[in-house]
Structures are given as structure tokens and as C-alpha cells.
C-alpha positions in Angstrom: -39.2 69.0 8.4 -40.0 65.8 10.0 -43.3 65.6 8.2 -41.5 66.3 4.9 -39.1 63.5 5.7 -41.9 61.1 6.4 -43.6 62.0 3.1 -40.4 61.4 1.1 -39.8 58.1 2.9 -43.4 57.0 2.1 -42.9 58.0 -1.5 -39.7 56.0 -1.8 -41.3 53.0 -0.2 -44.2 53.2 -2.6 -41.9 53.5 -5.6 -39.9 50.4 -4.4 -43.1 48.4 -4.1 -44.2 49.4 -7.6 -40.8 48.4 -8.9 -40.9 45.1 -7.2 -44.4 44.4 -8.6 -43.1 45.3 -12.0 -40.2 42.9 -11.6 -42.5 40.0 -10.7 -43.3 37.8 -13.6 -46.3 35.4 -14.1 -45.8 32.7 -16.6 -48.7 30.5 -17.8 -47.7 27.0 -18.7 -50.1 24.7 -20.4 -49.3 21.0 -19.6 -50.4 18.4 -22.1 -50.8 14.6 -21.9 -53.0 12.4 -23.9 -53.3 9.9 -21.1 -55.1 10.6 -17.8 -53.4 11.0 -14.4 -54.3 7.4 -13.7 -51.0 6.6 -15.4 -47.9 7.2 -13.5 -46.1 9.3 -16.2 -49.0 11.8 -16.1 -49.5 11.7 -12.3 -45.9 12.7 -11.7 -46.1 15.5 -14.2 -48.8 17.2 -12.1 -47.1 16.4 -8.8 -43.3 15.8 -8.7 -42.5 17.9 -11.8 -44.6 20.9 -10.8 -43.5 20.8 -7.2 -39.8 20.7 -8.2 -40.1 23.5 -10.7 -41.9 25.7 -8.1 -39.3 24.9 -5.5 -36.5 25.9 -7.8 -38.3 29.2 -8.6 -38.8 30.1 -4.9 -37.6 33.7 -4.4 -36.9 34.3 -8.1 -39.9 36.6 -8.6 -41.4 34.2 -11.2 -44.8 32.6 -10.5 -46.1 29.8 -12.7 -49.8 29.5 -13.4 -50.3 25.9 -14.5 -53.2 24.7 -16.7 -53.6 21.0 -17.1 -54.9 19.4 -20.4 -54.8 15.7 -19.7 -56.8 12.7 -20.9 -57.3 13.9 -24.5 -58.7 17.3 -23.5 -56.2 19.1 -25.8 -54.5 16.3 -27.6 -55.1 12.5 -28.0 -52.5 10.0 -27.1 -49.8 10.5 -29.7 -51.1 14.0 -30.5 -48.9 15.7 -27.9 -46.1 16.2 -30.4 -48.3 18.4 -32.5 -49.7 20.3 -29.5 -46.2 21.1 -28.3 -44.6 21.9 -31.7 -47.5 24.2 -32.6 -47.3 26.0 -29.2 -50.8 25.0 -28.0 -49.0 23.6 -24.9 -45.7 24.8 -23.6 -44.7 21.6 -21.7 -46.0 18.1 -21.7 -45.5 14.4 -22.0 -44.2 13.3 -25.4 -44.9 9.5 -25.8 -42.3 8.7 -28.4 -43.8 5.2 -28.8 -46.7 6.7 -30.7 -44.6 9.0 -32.8 -42.0 6.7 -34.3 -42.9 7.7 -37.8 -41.4 11.2 -37.1 -39.0 10.1 -34.3 -37.7 6.8 -35.5 -34.6 6.7 -33.4 -36.8 6.5 -30.3 -37.9 3.0 -31.3 -34.6 1.7 -29.9 -35.8 -0.6 -27.1 -38.8 -1.9 -29.0 -36.5 -3.3 -31.7 -34.2 -4.9 -29.1 -36.5 -7.0 -26.9 -35.4 -9.6 -24.3 -33.1 -7.3 -22.4 -33.6 -6.1 -18.8 -36.9 -6.3 -17.0 -35.9 -3.4 -14.7 -37.3 0.0 -15.9 -34.5 1.9 -14.1 -31.8 -0.1 -15.8 -33.3 0.4 -19.3 -33.9 4.1 -18.6 -30.3 4.7 -17.5 -29.0 2.9 -20.6 -31.2 4.9 -22.9 -30.1 8.1 -21.2 -26.5 7.2 -22.0 -27.4 6.6 -25.6 -29.3 9.9 -25.9 -26.3 11.8 -24.5 -23.7 10.1 -26.7 -25.8 10.2 -29.9 -26.9 13.7 -31.0 -29.4 12.2 -33.4 -31.9 11.9 -30.6 -32.0 15.5 -29.6 -31.7 16.7 -33.2 -34.8 14.7 -34.2 -36.8 16.6 -31.6 -35.4 20.0 -32.2 -36.2 19.9 -35.9 -39.8 19.4 -35.0 -39.8 22.4 -32.7 -39.4 20.4 -29.5 -36.8 20.8 -26.7 -36.3 17.6 -24.6 -36.3 18.5 -20.9 -35.5 14.9 -19.9 -37.6 12.9 -17.5 -37.7 9.9 -19.7 -40.1 7.2 -18.6 -39.8 3.5 -19.1 -42.7 1.0 -18.9 -42.3 -2.2 -16.9 -41.5 -5.4 -18.7 -44.0 -6.7 -21.2 -45.7 -10.1 -20.9 -48.3 -12.1 -22.8 -51.9 -12.3 -21.6 -53.9 -15.0 -23.4 -57.4 -16.5 -23.6 -55.9 -19.9 -24.2 -53.5 -22.1 -22.1 -49.8 -21.9 -22.9 -47.5 -24.7 -21.8 -45.0 -24.6 -24.6 -43.6 -22.0 -27.0 -45.4 -23.8 -29.9 -48.8 -23.1 -28.3 -48.9 -19.6 -29.7 -48.8 -20.8 -33.3 -51.7 -19.7 -35.4 -53.1 -17.5 -32.6 -53.9 -13.8 -33.2 -51.9 -11.7 -30.8 -52.4 -7.9 -30.4 -49.4 -5.8 -29.7 -48.6 -2.1 -29.7 -46.8 -0.4 -32.5 -43.4 -1.9 -33.2 -44.0 -4.7 -30.7 -45.9 -6.4 -33.4 -42.5 -7.4 -34.8 -42.0 -9.6 -31.7 -44.5 -12.0 -33.2 -42.5 -12.5 -36.5 -41.2 -16.0 -36.9 -43.2 -17.4 -34.0 -46.1 -18.7 -36.0 -48.5 -16.3 -34.2 -50.3 -13.6 -36.2 -49.5 -10.1 -35.0 -52.3 -7.6 -34.8 -51.8 -3.9 -34.1 -53.5 -2.7 -31.0 -53.2 -0.7 -27.8 -54.5 -0.5 -24.2 -57.5 1.5 -25.3 -58.7 -1.4 -27.5 -57.4 -4.6 -25.9 -60.4 -5.4 -23.7 -62.8 -5.3 -26.6 -60.4 -7.0 -28.9 -60.1 -9.9 -26.5 -63.8 -9.9 -25.8 -64.9 -10.1 -29.4 -62.2 -12.6 -30.4 -60.3 -10.2 -32.7 -57.3 -11.4 -30.9 -56.6 -14.3 -28.5 -53.8 -12.7 -26.6 -52.1 -9.3 -26.0 -48.6 -8.2 -25.4 -48.8 -5.7 -22.5 -47.0 -4.4 -19.4 -48.8 -5.3 -16.2 -49.2 -1.8 -14.7 -51.3 -1.1 -17.8 -53.1 -4.5 -17.8 -54.3 -4.1 -14.3 -56.3 -0.8 -14.6 -57.5 -1.9 -18.0 -58.9 -5.1 -16.3 -57.5 -7.3 -19.0 -57.3 -10.2 -16.6 -61.1 -10.5 -16.9 -60.9 -11.5 -20.5 -57.4 -13.0 -20.7 -56.8 -15.0 -17.6 -53.5 -16.6 -18.5 -50.5 -14.3 -17.7 -47.6 -15.8 -19.6 -44.5 -14.3 -18.0 -42.4 -14.0 -21.2 -40.5 -10.9 -19.9 -39.8 -9.1 -23.1 -38.1 -6.4 -21.2 -38.8 -2.9 -20.0 -39.4 -0.4 -22.7 -38.5 3.3 -23.1 -41.8 5.1 -24.0 -41.4 8.8 -23.8 -40.1 12.0 -22.1 -41.0 15.4 -20.8 -40.6 18.1 -23.5 -41.3 21.7 -24.2 -42.1 23.9 -27.2 -38.7 25.0 -28.5 -39.4 28.7 -29.3 -41.2 29.2 -26.0 -38.5 27.6 -24.0 -35.7 29.7 -25.5 -37.6 32.9 -24.7 -37.9 32.1 -21.0 -35.5 33.5 -18.4 -32.6 31.3 -17.5 -33.9 30.6 -14.0 -37.1 29.2 -15.4 -35.3 27.1 -18.0 -33.1 25.6 -15.3 -36.1 25.0 -13.0 -37.9 23.1 -15.8 -34.8 20.9 -16.4 -34.5 20.2 -12.7 -38.2 19.3 -12.6 -37.8 16.8 -15.4 -34.7 15.3 -13.7 -36.6 14.9 -10.4 -39.6 13.4 -12.3 -37.3 10.8 -13.9 -35.8 9.8 -10.5 -39.2 9.5 -8.9 -40.7 7.6 -11.8 -37.9 5.0 -11.8 -38.3 4.6 -8.0 -42.0 4.0 -8.1 -42.5 2.1 -11.4 -40.6 -1.0 -10.2 -42.7 -1.3 -7.0 -45.9 -0.8 -9.0 -45.0 -3.5 -11.4 -44.6 -6.0 -8.5 -47.8 -4.9 -7.0 -49.7 -5.2 -10.3 -48.5 -8.8 -10.7 -49.7 -9.7 -7.2 -53.0 -8.0 -7.7 -53.7 -9.6 -11.1 -53.1 -13.0 -9.5 -55.3 -12.1 -6.5 -58.1 -11.1 -8.9 -58.2 -14.6 -10.5 -55.6 -14.6 -13.3 -53.3 -17.6 -13.7 -49.5 -16.8 -13.7 -47.6 -18.9 -16.2 -43.8 -18.9 -15.6 -41.7 -19.8 -18.6 -38.2 -21.2 -18.8 -35.2 -19.6 -20.2 -35.4 -22.0 -23.1 -38.9 -20.7 -23.9 -37.6 -17.2 -24.0 -34.5 -18.2 -26.0 -36.6 -20.1 -28.6 -38.9 -17.0 -29.0 -36.0 -14.6 -29.3 -34.2 -16.6 -31.9 -37.4 -17.5 -33.8 -37.5 -13.8 -34.7 -35.5 -12.3 -37.5 -32.9 -9.8 -36.4 -35.4 -6.9 -36.2 -32.8 -4.6 -34.7 -30.5 -4.9 -37.7 -33.4 -4.4 -40.0 -34.5 -1.3 -38.0 -30.9 0.0 -38.1 -30.8 -0.4 -41.9 -34.0 1.6 -42.2 -32.5 4.3 -40.0 -29.3 4.4 -42.0 -31.4 5.0 -45.2 -33.0 7.9 -43.4 -29.6 9.5 -42.5 -29.4 8.2 -38.9 -26.5 6.2 -37.4 -28.7 3.2 -36.8 -26.0 0.5 -36.3 -24.0 2.7 -34.0 -27.1 3.5 -31.9 -27.8 -0.2 -31.3 -24.1 -0.9 -30.6 -23.9 1.9 -27.9 -27.1 0.6 -26.3 -26.2 -3.0 -26.2 -22.7 -2.2 -25.0 -24.2 -0.2 -22.2 -26.5 -3.0 -21.1 -23.6 -5.5 -21.2 -21.5 -3.1 -19.0 -24.3 -3.2 -16.5 -24.2 -7.0 -16.4 -27.7 -7.4 -18.0 -28.1 -11.1 -19.0 -29.1 -10.7 -22.6 -31.0 -13.4 -24.3 -29.9 -12.2 -27.8 -27.1 -9.7 -28.7 -28.9 -7.7 -31.3 -25.8 -5.9 -32.5 -24.0 -9.2 -33.4 
């Protein structure tokens, strides 16, 4: 009898083990980013984001197998949107800056320069706008993308030049490379705006294609731009919202609730960590660029004001374009500028007025 009892107990134990194994779930997640982990927004995807997701899944029976596709191995910079919407990757970095043709509302900060130099302040203000204005989420969802959060903001942009700058008028007639919508910052200044990006700036400056570049310093330092443009003109155009962590919509909706919540928590922790680190890295980049031989050129508030008001009201022009596309452009700018004012940000130009 005792032997029979032991056999029954063994059989029940074995059945429970089999059931538990059956209940366990392994989920493969392909992570995509066009940039390499040398950039903070990718580095934290593979560290902070992953770690927080796994922490939230502890004891849930769900195990994630991560596969990283960074540095253009699956999608080039700007190609992440297609990789995510087509399901080639489940989660990744979506650099909105390079997808403004399909996500025009995300150009907000690039069409309202000269605001705050603090990435955390700009990120918080943009987060408020995204929550108040459904157009942001809707523009992603219609492309098959679910925004997880984790918005990342680049440190303030400055001007690096191959020529000395003492006065605002010194940029007249000079060819200045700038990324995407930042080319509009050269309008009305007398300078000639040339489209470019970090991947091309060094060669552009070396060959004389341009004589200056508009760039953020945490990007300028690893790109060694100080070697070919030794004048760092501290214009302080303001920190710029550049992207977020996102997921393929259909895949995300099929996942169990515990995994969806874990991914959202991971993106939230990612954003917190990014804001904490980015400000410190920007200060370090400035110090290192000077140590490596660059000349820092401070500018006066009058210099910045003259630049800001030499430009046409690019924000209102952008808002009008959005309105024609069915987006509430003017309201988006109003909400953003109101939020910055409520935070006490000293605005050089009130773009909504």
C-alpha cells in the first residue's frame, strides 16, 4: 500500500512539473536601433530597459529571449519605423527626427528653437503635450506602432565652425550644415543652410562642403568634429526631442498583460535614466571638447535674440502645414509653449504669439 501511495505521489508530482513547464512561456523580442550602443539612447535600451522588463516579469513564468539588431544590422537610422511596422522587430528605438515626413507632429521642438537647454525639462514638456494631444499617439498607431514611452531628448544644440565668430553677422554667407528641420534655423540669418547629419559632418567640414555645423555636443565629441571645426559657438538653440521606445502594434496587443505592463515599465525607467544621465554627459562633453583643443565661444543674450528674431516664425508656418494635414498644429504649439512658461523657462521668442 505504501509503495502504491509513493507511486501515485510520484505520478502527481511529475504531472505538476509537466503542467508548470507547459505554463512557462518564452517570448523572443528583436530589438532594433539604427545607431550603435555608443549612443546613450541605444545603450540604455540594452541595459536599463531590458533589466527593468525582466525585473517586472520575475515570477510570472514569462522568459524573454532578446536579440539585438543595432548599428544598422537590421535597419539604418530612420529605417526603424519600417522594421517595427512590418514586424521585423518587435521593440526598438524610433527616432522621430528622421521620420517627420510620416510623423510630422513630432517635429515640435525643432520648429520652436531657443527654449530650454535642459533635456529633462524639454522631455517633460513634450510628455505633457503627447498626453494632452491624441494626434501624437494616433499618428503612430495608424502606422502599426504602439508608443511605449521612453522619449529621449538630445542636449542643446550649438554651432561648430571652421571660422572665427565674434558677432552674429559673421555667419552671413557661410554654408552651415544642419540636421533635418534644423536647417530652418538658418533662415533669415544670411547663412546658407545645408542638410546633413552626424554621419557626414566630419567629411563635410573637411572637404569644405560646409564651414559650420549645428550639432549637440554629446554627438560632436564621439564624431571628433572638434578636429575640423575648432570654434564651438555656444548659441544654445535648446534641447530637442528626438525619439521614443516603441513596439509593433499587432505583436504588442497579442502579448499577455503582464508582459505589456513590463514593457511599459521598462520604457518609463529608460526615460528616467536617460534624463538623469544626458545632462551630466552634456557637461562632460563640453569640458572634453575644450580639453581636446577646441575654442569655446560664449555668446550674449543679444546674439541669441538677434538670431531668433532674424528667423521667420517657423513654428507658425509648421503649424499651418499641420493644419492642412488635419492636425491641430496651432494648439500643439500653444500647449507646448504654455507648458514651458509654466516651468519658468526663459523663452527668447514666444513662438505661439
